[in-house]
N, CA, C and O atoms as CSV, one atom per row, in Angstrom:
chain,resi,resn,atom,element,x,y,z
A,1,MET,N,N,10.625,39.242,11.680
A,1,MET,CA,C,9.428,38.643,11.454
A,1,MET,C,C,9.494,37.550,10.392
A,1,MET,O,O,8.715,36.599,10.467
A,2,ALA,N,N,10.351,37.638,9.448
A,2,ALA,CA,C,10.424,36.621,8.361
A,2,ALA,C,C,11.044,35.343,8.979
A,2,ALA,O,O,10.791,34.231,8.516
A,3,ARG,N,N,11.891,35.543,10.077
A,3,ARG,CA,C,12.571,34.257,10.656
A,3,ARG,C,C,11.473,33.552,11.359
A,3,ARG,O,O,11.439,32.322,11.351
A,4,LEU,N,N,10.547,34.278,11.984
A,4,LEU,CA,C,9.456,33.641,12.791
A,4,LEU,C,C,8.597,32.810,11.890
A,4,LEU,O,O,8.300,31.651,12.180
A,5,SER,N,N,8.165,33.454,10.704
A,5,SER,CA,C,7.270,32.754,9.798
A,5,SER,C,C,8.010,31.588,9.106
A,5,SER,O,O,7.378,30.569,8.826
A,6,ASN,N,N,9.290,31.694,8.825
A,6,ASN,CA,C,10.026,30.582,8.282
A,6,ASN,C,C,10.070,29.384,9.321
A,6,ASN,O,O,9.937,28.205,8.993
A,7,ARG,N,N,10.250,29.784,10.469
A,7,ARG,CA,C,10.441,28.710,11.498
A,7,ARG,C,C,9.083,28.047,11.777
A,7,ARG,O,O,9.003,26.837,11.986
A,8,LEU,N,N,7.964,28.906,11.777
A,8,LEU,CA,C,6.652,28.415,11.990
A,8,LEU,C,C,6.274,27.466,10.882
A,8,LEU,O,O,5.782,26.356,11.082
A,9,GLY,N,N,6.544,27.995,9.666
A,9,GLY,CA,C,6.338,27.075,8.460
A,9,GLY,C,C,6.996,25.791,8.487
A,9,GLY,O,O,6.428,24.782,8.071
A,10,TYR,N,N,8.197,25.780,8.970
A,10,TYR,CA,C,8.976,24.443,9.122
A,10,TYR,C,C,8.399,23.635,10.057
A,10,TYR,O,O,8.275,22.439,9.793
A,11,GLU,N,N,7.968,24.134,11.255
A,11,GLU,CA,C,7.308,23.333,12.291
A,11,GLU,C,C,5.989,22.831,11.840
A,11,GLU,O,O,5.565,21.739,12.220
A,12,LEU,N,N,5.336,23.599,11.042
A,12,LEU,CA,C,3.915,23.133,10.656
A,12,LEU,C,C,4.083,21.956,9.603
A,12,LEU,O,O,3.294,21.011,9.592
A,13,VAL,N,N,5.098,22.052,8.759
A,13,VAL,CA,C,5.271,21.058,7.802
A,13,VAL,C,C,5.716,19.786,8.487
A,13,VAL,O,O,5.288,18.697,8.106
A,14,LYS,N,N,6.566,19.904,9.488
A,14,LYS,CA,C,7.147,18.742,10.268
A,14,LYS,C,C,5.843,18.160,11.020
A,14,LYS,O,O,5.592,16.959,10.913
A,15,ALA,N,N,5.100,18.920,11.701
A,15,ALA,CA,C,3.937,18.334,12.390
A,15,ALA,C,C,3.052,17.647,11.422
A,15,ALA,O,O,2.552,16.562,11.720
A,16,ARG,N,N,2.831,18.206,10.298
A,16,ARG,CA,C,1.931,17.650,9.253
A,16,ARG,C,C,2.453,16.214,8.856
A,16,ARG,O,O,1.682,15.262,8.733
A,17,ALA,N,N,3.770,16.130,8.672
A,17,ALA,CA,C,4.381,14.991,8.153
A,17,ALA,C,C,4.205,13.900,9.213
A,17,ALA,O,O,4.060,12.737,8.835
A,18,GLU,N,N,4.210,14.217,10.574
A,18,GLU,CA,C,4.174,13.294,11.638
A,18,GLU,C,C,2.770,12.653,11.785
A,18,GLU,O,O,2.603,11.518,12.233
A,19,ILE,N,N,1.756,13.489,11.363
A,19,ILE,CA,C,0.366,12.869,11.447
A,19,ILE,C,C,-0.139,12.374,10.140
A,19,ILE,O,O,-1.201,11.754,10.087
A,20,GLY,N,N,0.591,12.627,9.061
A,20,GLY,CA,C,0.208,12.136,7.758
A,20,GLY,C,C,0.418,10.575,7.647
A,20,GLY,O,O,0.713,9.913,8.642
A,21,ALA,N,N,0.267,10.055,6.491
A,21,ALA,CA,C,0.397,8.625,6.217
A,21,ALA,C,C,1.851,8.205,6.511
A,21,ALA,O,O,2.783,8.904,6.112
A,22,PRO,N,N,2.049,7.078,7.199
A,22,PRO,CA,C,3.485,6.639,7.446
A,22,PRO,C,C,4.039,6.313,6.083
A,22,PRO,O,O,3.339,6.137,5.086
A,23,PRO,N,N,5.374,6.244,6.122
A,23,PRO,CA,C,6.069,5.921,4.924
A,23,PRO,C,C,5.760,4.427,4.508
A,23,PRO,O,O,5.636,3.561,5.375
A,24,THR,N,N,5.646,4.165,3.256
A,24,THR,CA,C,5.312,2.831,2.797
A,24,THR,C,C,6.592,2.053,2.489
A,24,THR,O,O,7.536,2.605,1.922
A,25,ASN,N,N,6.623,0.742,2.871
A,25,ASN,CA,C,7.773,-0.066,2.618
A,25,ASN,C,C,7.835,-0.284,1.134
A,25,ASN,O,O,6.798,-0.653,0.583
A,26,PRO,N,N,8.893,-0.106,0.435
A,26,PRO,CA,C,9.043,-0.410,-0.970
A,26,PRO,C,C,8.839,-1.856,-1.281
A,26,PRO,O,O,8.356,-2.101,-2.387
A,27,ASP,N,N,9.123,-2.844,-0.499
A,27,ASP,CA,C,8.798,-4.247,-0.679
A,27,ASP,C,C,7.263,-4.441,-0.806
A,27,ASP,O,O,6.757,-5.123,-1.698
A,28,VAL,N,N,6.564,-3.792,0.151
A,28,VAL,CA,C,5.121,-3.941,0.136
A,28,VAL,C,C,4.517,-3.356,-1.108
A,28,VAL,O,O,3.564,-3.935,-1.629
A,29,ILE,N,N,5.012,-2.231,-1.631
A,29,ILE,CA,C,4.507,-1.632,-2.890
A,29,ILE,C,C,4.767,-2.670,-4.042
A,29,ILE,O,O,3.904,-2.970,-4.867
A,30,ASP,N,N,5.974,-3.163,-4.020
A,30,ASP,CA,C,6.359,-4.179,-5.045
A,30,ASP,C,C,5.462,-5.489,-5.087
A,30,ASP,O,O,4.946,-5.890,-6.130
A,31,LEU,N,N,5.338,-6.049,-3.992
A,31,LEU,CA,C,4.365,-7.142,-3.659
A,31,LEU,C,C,2.962,-6.851,-4.167
A,31,LEU,O,O,2.373,-7.667,-4.876
A,32,PHE,N,N,2.407,-5.647,-3.795
A,32,PHE,CA,C,1.082,-5.271,-4.195
A,32,PHE,C,C,0.943,-5.145,-5.768
A,32,PHE,O,O,0.027,-5.682,-6.391
A,33,MET,N,N,1.941,-4.384,-6.349
A,33,MET,CA,C,1.889,-4.287,-7.783
A,33,MET,C,C,2.011,-5.619,-8.486
A,33,MET,O,O,1.306,-5.907,-9.453
A,34,ARG,N,N,2.869,-6.372,-8.006
A,34,ARG,CA,C,2.950,-7.791,-8.719
A,34,ARG,C,C,1.619,-8.549,-8.536
A,34,ARG,O,O,1.181,-9.242,-9.454
A,35,GLY,N,N,1.031,-8.436,-7.467
A,35,GLY,CA,C,-0.247,-9.081,-7.140
A,35,GLY,C,C,-1.332,-8.506,-8.071
A,35,GLY,O,O,-2.102,-9.269,-8.652
A,36,MET,N,N,-1.403,-7.146,-8.222
A,36,MET,CA,C,-2.376,-6.520,-9.093
A,36,MET,C,C,-2.211,-6.984,-10.590
A,36,MET,O,O,-3.166,-7.183,-11.341
A,37,ALA,N,N,-0.904,-7.131,-10.929
A,37,ALA,CA,C,-0.631,-7.517,-12.301
A,37,ALA,C,C,-1.180,-8.915,-12.562
A,37,ALA,O,O,-1.667,-9.187,-13.660
A,38,LEU,N,N,-1.116,-9.734,-11.653
A,38,LEU,CA,C,-1.676,-11.057,-11.856
A,38,LEU,C,C,-3.185,-11.019,-11.666
A,38,LEU,O,O,-3.885,-11.697,-12.418
A,39,PHE,N,N,-3.713,-10.300,-10.747
A,39,PHE,CA,C,-5.120,-10.159,-10.543
A,39,PHE,C,C,-5.908,-9.679,-11.722
A,39,PHE,O,O,-7.023,-10.130,-11.985
A,40,GLU,N,N,-5.259,-8.682,-12.480
A,40,GLU,CA,C,-5.974,-7.990,-13.507
A,40,GLU,C,C,-5.775,-8.659,-14.918
A,40,GLU,O,O,-6.272,-8.141,-15.918
A,41,GLN,N,N,-5.056,-9.794,-14.981
A,41,GLN,CA,C,-4.795,-10.432,-16.290
A,41,GLN,C,C,-6.127,-11.016,-16.736
A,41,GLN,O,O,-6.967,-11.501,-15.977
A,42,GLN,N,N,-6.221,-10.910,-18.066
A,42,GLN,CA,C,-7.489,-11.360,-18.737
A,42,GLN,C,C,-7.179,-12.565,-19.634
A,42,GLN,O,O,-6.137,-12.558,-20.289
A,43,PRO,N,N,-7.938,-13.486,-19.690
A,43,PRO,CA,C,-9.084,-13.786,-18.812
A,43,PRO,C,C,-8.637,-14.251,-17.435
A,43,PRO,O,O,-7.598,-14.884,-17.249
A,44,PRO,N,N,-9.492,-13.895,-16.484
A,44,PRO,CA,C,-9.116,-14.281,-15.086
A,44,PRO,C,C,-9.085,-15.804,-14.901
A,44,PRO,O,O,-9.938,-16.545,-15.388
A,45,THR,N,N,-8.034,-16.227,-14.157
A,45,THR,CA,C,-7.907,-17.742,-13.969
A,45,THR,C,C,-7.714,-17.923,-12.392
A,45,THR,O,O,-7.203,-17.063,-11.675
A,46,THR,N,N,-8.179,-19.126,-11.964
A,46,THR,CA,C,-8.050,-19.425,-10.603
A,46,THR,C,C,-6.611,-19.442,-10.063
A,46,THR,O,O,-6.343,-19.068,-8.921
A,47,ASP,N,N,-5.707,-19.890,-10.931
A,47,ASP,CA,C,-4.350,-19.873,-10.614
A,47,ASP,C,C,-3.741,-18.531,-10.359
A,47,ASP,O,O,-2.969,-18.365,-9.414
A,48,ASN,N,N,-4.085,-17.532,-11.211
A,48,ASN,CA,C,-3.705,-16.181,-11.121
A,48,ASN,C,C,-4.295,-15.576,-9.831
A,48,ASN,O,O,-3.633,-14.848,-9.091
A,49,ASN,N,N,-5.530,-15.905,-9.613
A,49,ASN,CA,C,-6.197,-15.397,-8.320
A,49,ASN,C,C,-5.478,-15.833,-7.040
A,49,ASN,O,O,-5.306,-15.092,-6.072
A,50,TYR,N,N,-5.082,-17.084,-7.124
A,50,TYR,CA,C,-4.464,-17.742,-5.859
A,50,TYR,C,C,-3.056,-17.107,-5.743
A,50,TYR,O,O,-2.663,-16.747,-4.633
A,51,SER,N,N,-2.253,-16.949,-6.883
A,51,SER,CA,C,-1.025,-16.314,-6.902
A,51,SER,C,C,-1.022,-14.915,-6.432
A,51,SER,O,O,-0.158,-14.509,-5.656
A,52,ALA,N,N,-2.033,-14.125,-6.915
A,52,ALA,CA,C,-2.150,-12.809,-6.518
A,52,ALA,C,C,-2.416,-12.651,-5.027
A,52,ALA,O,O,-1.871,-11.761,-4.375
A,53,ARG,N,N,-3.257,-13.524,-4.504
A,53,ARG,CA,C,-3.612,-13.569,-3.120
A,53,ARG,C,C,-2.342,-13.849,-2.254
A,53,ARG,O,O,-2.127,-13.227,-1.214
A,54,ALA,N,N,-1.513,-14.818,-2.740
A,54,ALA,CA,C,-0.272,-15.140,-2.064
A,54,ALA,C,C,0.624,-13.933,-1.863
A,54,ALA,O,O,1.169,-13.700,-0.784
A,55,LEU,N,N,0.768,-13.096,-3.052
A,55,LEU,CA,C,1.500,-11.805,-3.007
A,55,LEU,C,C,0.916,-10.831,-2.072
A,55,LEU,O,O,1.667,-10.226,-1.308
A,56,PHE,N,N,-0.420,-10.609,-2.057
A,56,PHE,CA,C,-1.041,-9.670,-1.122
A,56,PHE,C,C,-0.867,-10.126,0.335
A,56,PHE,O,O,-0.652,-9.294,1.216
A,57,ASP,N,N,-0.960,-11.463,0.602
A,57,ASP,CA,C,-0.765,-11.938,1.912
A,57,ASP,C,C,0.726,-11.751,2.467
A,57,ASP,O,O,0.961,-11.510,3.652
A,58,GLN,N,N,1.688,-11.885,1.496
A,58,GLN,CA,C,3.080,-11.645,1.798
A,58,GLN,C,C,3.285,-10.192,2.128
A,58,GLN,O,O,4.016,-9.898,3.073
A,59,ALA,N,N,2.682,-9.250,1.405
A,59,ALA,CA,C,2.712,-7.920,1.694
A,59,ALA,C,C,2.115,-7.610,3.059
A,59,ALA,O,O,2.667,-6.803,3.808
A,60,LEU,N,N,1.013,-8.232,3.384
A,60,LEU,CA,C,0.318,-7.972,4.703
A,60,LEU,C,C,1.192,-8.504,5.870
A,60,LEU,O,O,1.132,-7.959,6.972
A,61,ARG,N,N,1.965,-9.513,5.647
A,61,ARG,CA,C,2.893,-10.026,6.643
A,61,ARG,C,C,3.875,-8.999,7.016
A,61,ARG,O,O,4.251,-8.865,8.180
A,62,THR,N,N,4.328,-8.214,5.968
A,62,THR,CA,C,5.266,-7.126,6.254
A,62,THR,C,C,4.662,-5.888,6.799
A,62,THR,O,O,5.285,-5.230,7.632
A,63,ASP,N,N,3.444,-5.514,6.367
A,63,ASP,CA,C,2.792,-4.402,6.777
A,63,ASP,C,C,1.293,-4.644,6.907
A,63,ASP,O,O,0.570,-4.400,5.941
A,64,PRO,N,N,0.771,-5.124,8.076
A,64,PRO,CA,C,-0.567,-5.629,8.267
A,64,PRO,C,C,-1.516,-4.466,8.019
A,64,PRO,O,O,-2.662,-4.801,7.718
A,65,ASN,N,N,-1.276,-3.247,8.082
A,65,ASN,CA,C,-2.214,-2.187,7.926
A,65,ASN,C,C,-2.167,-1.523,6.475
A,65,ASN,O,O,-2.805,-0.495,6.252
A,66,ASN,N,N,-1.438,-2.106,5.554
A,66,ASN,CA,C,-1.370,-1.608,4.230
A,66,ASN,C,C,-2.704,-1.663,3.574
A,66,ASN,O,O,-3.129,-2.775,3.260
A,67,ALA,N,N,-3.444,-0.570,3.317
A,67,ALA,CA,C,-4.702,-0.546,2.676
A,67,ALA,C,C,-4.737,-1.088,1.285
A,67,ALA,O,O,-5.727,-1.741,0.955
A,68,ASN,N,N,-3.803,-0.898,0.464
A,68,ASN,CA,C,-3.797,-1.465,-0.853
A,68,ASN,C,C,-3.676,-3.035,-0.782
A,68,ASN,O,O,-4.345,-3.706,-1.568
A,69,ALA,N,N,-2.900,-3.604,0.072
A,69,ALA,CA,C,-2.737,-4.983,0.127
A,69,ALA,C,C,-3.928,-5.558,0.794
A,69,ALA,O,O,-4.284,-6.675,0.419
A,70,LEU,N,N,-4.597,-4.960,1.729
A,70,LEU,CA,C,-5.819,-5.356,2.255
A,70,LEU,C,C,-6.919,-5.419,1.207
A,70,LEU,O,O,-7.660,-6.400,1.153
A,71,THR,N,N,-7.033,-4.434,0.407
A,71,THR,CA,C,-8.091,-4.329,-0.682
A,71,THR,C,C,-7.813,-5.461,-1.721
A,71,THR,O,O,-8.727,-6.190,-2.108
A,72,GLY,N,N,-6.546,-5.587,-2.157
A,72,GLY,CA,C,-6.238,-6.577,-3.132
A,72,GLY,C,C,-6.541,-7.946,-2.568
A,72,GLY,O,O,-7.119,-8.754,-3.295
A,73,ASP,N,N,-6.200,-8.279,-1.326
A,73,ASP,CA,C,-6.488,-9.567,-0.703
A,73,ASP,C,C,-8.077,-9.791,-0.680
A,73,ASP,O,O,-8.574,-10.849,-1.066
A,74,ALA,N,N,-8.739,-8.852,-0.259
A,74,ALA,CA,C,-10.328,-8.867,-0.178
A,74,ALA,C,C,-10.824,-9.147,-1.617
A,74,ALA,O,O,-11.737,-9.949,-1.809
A,75,ALA,N,N,-10.215,-8.477,-2.632
A,75,ALA,CA,C,-10.754,-8.639,-3.942
A,75,ALA,C,C,-10.582,-10.050,-4.438
A,75,ALA,O,O,-11.460,-10.550,-5.142
A,76,THR,N,N,-9.494,-10.721,-4.109
A,76,THR,CA,C,-9.313,-12.091,-4.495
A,76,THR,C,C,-10.346,-13.083,-3.948
A,76,THR,O,O,-10.749,-14.055,-4.586
A,77,TYR,N,N,-10.745,-12.747,-2.685
A,77,TYR,CA,C,-11.837,-13.530,-2.107
A,77,TYR,C,C,-13.196,-13.221,-2.761
A,77,TYR,O,O,-14.027,-14.124,-2.869
A,78,LEU,N,N,-13.438,-12.036,-3.181
A,78,LEU,CA,C,-14.601,-11.678,-3.901
A,78,LEU,C,C,-14.673,-12.390,-5.153
A,78,LEU,O,O,-15.729,-12.939,-5.469
A,79,ILE,N,N,-13.612,-12.440,-5.930
A,79,ILE,CA,C,-13.614,-13.169,-7.247
A,79,ILE,C,C,-13.821,-14.770,-7.034
A,79,ILE,O,O,-14.463,-15.494,-7.795
A,80,GLU,N,N,-13.221,-15.136,-5.971
A,80,GLU,CA,C,-13.416,-16.631,-5.704
A,80,GLU,C,C,-14.778,-16.971,-5.380
A,80,GLU,O,O,-15.083,-18.140,-5.140
């Protein structure tokens, strides 16, 4: 019985991982974080906003469905 529950537990974890969020590319995370660092600098400047947008756009070229990069990109347009 213990073997069955162990095997079932393994299969459930494996299945959950397959339907969960896909792994994120470390380069995309780096670009997003660098973009946010520029975006959040005070006082805000036009140059920082454009530079942050360029980093978010670069992240989106690598992973077009990355929610963080999409949000950051949209925020730069909101500020503009």
